[in-house]
N, CA, C and O of each residue as an XYZ file, in Angstrom:
312
protein
N       1.344     -1.316      0.162
C       0.416      0.158      0.557
C       0.275      0.632     -0.293
O       0.147     -0.065     -1.300
N       0.195      2.413     -0.444
C       1.539      3.125     -0.846
C       0.203      4.809     -1.076
O      -0.914      5.083     -1.514
N       1.133      5.297     -0.555
C       0.933      6.471      0.114
C       0.949      8.064     -0.918
O       1.893      8.263     -1.682
N       0.318      8.620     -0.848
C       0.683     10.112     -2.525
C       0.832     11.344     -2.075
O      -0.184     12.021     -1.920
N       1.610     11.678     -1.891
C       1.755     13.320     -1.855
C       0.938     14.231     -2.927
O       0.810     15.432     -2.691
N       0.289     13.558     -4.314
C      -0.595     14.439     -4.532
C      -1.601     13.477     -5.983
O      -1.182     12.697     -6.837
N      -2.699     13.885     -5.766
C      -4.232     13.356     -6.177
C      -4.162     14.418     -7.068
O      -3.354     15.345     -7.004
N      -5.641     14.148     -8.490
C      -5.548     14.410     -9.741
C      -7.284     13.462     -8.835
O      -7.537     12.368     -8.329
N      -8.132     14.972     -9.164
C      -9.707     13.949     -9.439
C     -10.510     14.857    -10.390
O     -10.990     15.979    -10.226
N     -10.499     13.791    -11.711
C     -11.174     15.113    -12.990
C     -12.976     14.473    -12.393
O     -13.631     13.530    -11.947
N     -12.977     15.619    -12.761
C     -14.471     15.355    -12.353
C     -15.500     16.860    -12.976
O     -14.950     17.858    -13.441
N     -16.974     16.722    -12.853
C     -18.177     17.831    -12.958
C     -17.389     18.805    -12.596
O     -16.176     18.693    -12.418
N     -18.368     20.302    -12.408
C     -18.442     21.717    -11.276
C     -19.091     20.739    -10.791
O     -18.375     19.772    -10.532
N     -20.254     20.609    -10.551
C     -21.369     20.247     -9.565
C     -21.018     18.915     -8.561
O     -21.425     18.674     -7.425
N     -20.329     18.344     -9.220
C     -20.034     17.027     -8.218
C     -18.721     17.756     -7.347
O     -18.769     17.661     -6.121
N     -17.610     18.445     -7.944
C     -16.549     19.311     -6.985
C     -16.754     19.879     -6.652
O     -15.715     20.453     -6.326
N     -18.211     20.852     -6.072
C     -18.986     21.842     -5.606
C     -19.827     20.826     -4.406
O     -20.408     21.284     -3.421
N     -19.719     19.203     -4.797
C     -20.732     18.359     -3.806
C     -19.778     17.751     -2.433
O     -20.147     17.296     -1.350
N     -18.703     17.922     -2.888
C     -17.888     17.333     -2.588
C     -16.794     18.295     -1.817
O     -16.141     17.941     -0.836
N     -16.767     18.803     -2.070
C     -16.516     20.229     -1.061
C     -17.686     20.630      0.073
O     -17.542     20.833      1.278
N     -18.989     20.673     -0.818
C     -19.533     20.727      0.411
C     -19.620     20.154      2.008
O     -19.857     20.607      3.128
N     -19.153     18.417      1.154
C     -19.250     17.572      2.508
C     -17.783     17.574      3.541
O     -17.630     17.144      4.684
N     -16.627     18.388      2.406
C     -15.647     18.118      3.088
C     -15.637     19.188      4.140
O     -15.650     19.155      5.371
N     -15.609     20.153      3.246
C     -15.648     21.415      4.711
C     -17.313     22.095      5.107
O     -17.313     23.202      5.646
N     -18.745     21.385      4.816
C     -19.448     21.380      5.628
C     -20.159     22.580      5.249
O     -20.630     23.302      6.128
N     -20.308     22.922      3.745
C     -21.125     24.437      3.896
C     -22.907     23.960      4.202
O     -23.353     22.816      4.286
N     -23.350     24.735      4.272
C     -24.450     24.754      4.867
C     -25.258     24.693      3.212
O     -24.560     25.075      2.273
N     -26.518     24.278      2.943
C     -26.519     23.958      1.601
C     -27.292     25.207      0.999
O     -28.024     25.167      0.010
N     -26.991     26.359      1.794
C     -27.198     28.113      1.072
C     -25.835     29.315      0.640
O     -25.579     30.326     -0.015
N     -25.189     28.148      1.703
C     -23.296     28.609      0.730
C     -22.837     28.102     -0.642
O     -22.579     28.715     -1.678
N     -22.814     26.834     -0.346
C     -23.313     25.493     -1.384
C     -24.240     26.491     -3.274
O     -23.733     26.639     -4.385
N     -25.676     26.917     -2.739
C     -26.078     27.478     -4.092
C     -25.208     28.810     -4.010
O     -25.246     29.332     -5.124
N     -24.600     29.408     -3.311
C     -23.393     30.599     -3.800
C     -22.440     30.261     -4.429
O     -21.981     30.936     -5.350
N     -22.039     29.315     -4.102
C     -20.343     28.646     -5.310
C     -20.747     28.464     -6.764
O     -21.339     27.475     -7.195
N     -20.385     29.470     -7.442
C     -20.190     28.914     -9.002
C     -19.818     27.854     -9.365
O     -18.692     27.848     -8.868
N     -19.949     26.662    -10.018
C     -19.414     25.670    -10.994
C     -18.121     26.206    -11.881
O     -18.117     27.078    -12.750
N     -17.070     25.434    -11.400
C     -15.533     25.723    -11.907
C     -16.194     26.265    -13.676
O     -16.905     25.636    -14.461
N     -15.786     27.193    -13.750
C     -15.036     27.698    -15.507
C     -14.850     25.812    -16.102
O     -14.737     24.903    -15.280
N     -14.857     25.582    -17.545
C     -14.754     24.498    -18.765
C     -13.229     24.798    -17.796
O     -12.628     25.765    -17.329
N     -13.090     23.346    -17.857
C     -10.713     23.039    -17.697
C     -10.551     24.105    -16.526
O      -9.349     24.304    -16.351
N     -11.304     24.828    -15.700
C     -10.867     25.457    -14.339
C     -10.939     24.287    -13.451
O     -11.923     23.714    -12.984
N      -9.385     24.006    -13.290
C      -9.061     23.541    -11.694
C      -9.018     24.260    -10.522
O      -8.614     25.411    -10.355
N      -9.557     23.328     -9.569
C      -9.435     23.540     -7.830
C      -8.173     23.197     -6.783
O      -8.444     22.266     -7.541
N      -7.611     23.081     -6.298
C      -6.782     22.700     -5.208
C      -7.331     22.648     -3.786
O      -8.087     23.393     -3.163
N      -6.704     21.530     -3.487
C      -6.873     21.302     -1.815
C      -5.519     21.182     -1.589
O      -4.775     20.382     -2.156
N      -4.994     22.567     -0.156
C      -3.701     22.932      0.044
C      -3.791     21.967      1.106
O      -4.829     21.497      1.573
N      -2.245     21.639      1.546
C      -2.722     20.524      3.033
C      -1.794     22.035      4.203
O      -0.855     22.767      3.889
N      -2.284     21.995      5.009
C      -2.248     22.226      6.070
C      -1.870     21.404      7.169
O      -0.808     21.894      7.552
N      -2.084     20.646      7.728
C      -1.759     19.792      8.400
C      -1.412     19.071      8.542
O      -0.641     18.764      7.633
N      -1.496     18.161      9.537
C      -1.642     16.597      8.995
C      -3.466     16.485      8.634
O      -3.836     15.910      7.610
N      -4.098     16.875      9.246
C      -6.143     16.833      8.741
C      -6.550     17.515      8.189
O      -7.653     17.439      7.649
N      -5.177     19.129      8.105
C      -6.609     20.002      6.850
C      -6.102     20.182      6.652
O      -4.886     20.075      6.812
N      -7.174     20.851      5.837
C      -6.405     21.367      3.770
C      -7.581     23.264      3.685
O      -8.545     23.912      4.092
N      -6.998     23.223      3.257
C      -7.485     25.500      2.658
C      -7.729     24.619      1.477
O      -6.996     23.649      1.285
N      -9.025     24.991      0.430
C      -9.466     25.130     -0.640
C      -9.331     25.932     -1.619
O     -10.225     26.775     -1.684
N      -8.282     25.999     -2.665
C      -7.353     27.245     -3.223
C      -7.612     28.322     -3.453
O      -8.439     28.342     -2.542
N      -7.690     29.505     -3.937
C      -8.231     30.831     -4.333
C      -9.304     30.883     -5.767
O      -9.942     31.767     -6.338
N      -9.144     29.788     -5.912
C      -9.667     29.926     -7.733
C     -11.292     29.714     -7.898
O     -12.197     30.008     -8.679
N     -11.123     29.162     -6.917
C     -13.238     28.726     -6.697
C     -13.962     30.643     -5.886
O     -13.946     31.538     -5.041
N     -14.400     30.104     -6.956
C     -15.430     31.911     -6.529
C     -16.965     31.998     -5.965
O     -17.591     31.361     -6.812
N     -17.783     32.394     -5.106
C     -19.742     32.944     -5.219
C     -20.040     33.571     -6.361
O     -19.440     34.001     -7.346
N     -21.105     33.506     -5.967
C     -21.406     34.506     -7.680
C     -21.225     35.905     -8.017
O     -20.403     36.443     -7.276
N     -21.531     36.370     -8.554
C     -20.732     37.966     -8.571
C     -19.483     37.733     -8.783
O     -18.923     38.723     -9.252
N     -18.664     36.649     -8.606
C     -17.185     36.400     -8.383
C     -16.586     37.266     -7.335
O     -15.706     38.127     -7.323
N     -17.215     36.839     -6.642
C     -16.718     36.943     -5.119
C     -15.879     35.855     -4.958
O     -15.919     34.729     -5.452
N     -14.869     36.546     -3.940
C     -14.290     34.694     -3.199
C     -14.585     34.535     -2.148
O     -15.237     35.407     -1.573
N     -14.188     33.276     -1.455
C     -15.635     31.937     -0.774
C     -15.032     33.024      0.271
O     -14.216     33.808     -0.213
N     -15.324     33.151      1.567
C     -15.513     33.195      2.655
C     -14.648     32.717      3.397
O     -14.657     31.493      3.267
N     -13.701     33.140      4.303
C     -12.737     32.527      4.885
C     -12.916     31.052      5.789
O     -11.980     30.288      6.023
N     -14.266     30.857      6.211
C     -14.297     29.634      6.747
C     -14.875     28.453      6.288
O     -15.145     27.393      6.853
N     -15.069     29.027      4.651
C     -15.797     27.970      3.353
C     -14.345     27.515      2.882
O     -14.530     26.621      2.055
N     -13.362     27.677      3.000
C     -12.568     27.460      2.493
C     -11.306     26.412      3.472
O     -10.108     26.323      3.201
N     -11.991     25.762      4.556
C     -10.113     26.053      5.002
C     -11.410     24.087      6.117
O     -12.628     24.082      6.295
N     -10.726     23.295      6.393
C     -11.453     22.462      7.300
C     -10.716     22.240      8.525
O      -9.491     22.336      8.602
N     -11.486     21.942      9.479
C     -11.071     22.798     11.013
C     -11.569     21.395     12.320
O     -12.464     21.260     13.154
N      -9.862     20.227     11.636
C     -10.913     19.007     12.499
C     -10.070     18.811     13.810
O      -8.869     18.713     13.557
N     -10.306     18.748     14.819
C     -10.138     18.969     16.099
C      -8.763     17.274     15.938
O      -8.967     16.259     15.272
N      -7.457     17.605     16.841
C      -6.706     17.268     16.617
C      -6.245     15.533     17.833
O      -5.197     14.914     17.652
């Protein structure tokens, strides 16, 4: 069994938003504010420490507003 530093997930925009909603614990209202990625756009999850990740800067809300900081980071207890 191998552990890798990087993974690539190729998916549709709605699926990516669903993954982020689950992982970052977005509410339904927050989910509905987030835009689907454009064609060929990529979103990155940056490792912050052993259990927490941050969503990269490419994800935006309607009106091209950046996501609120609480929507970008996981907050798992150690």
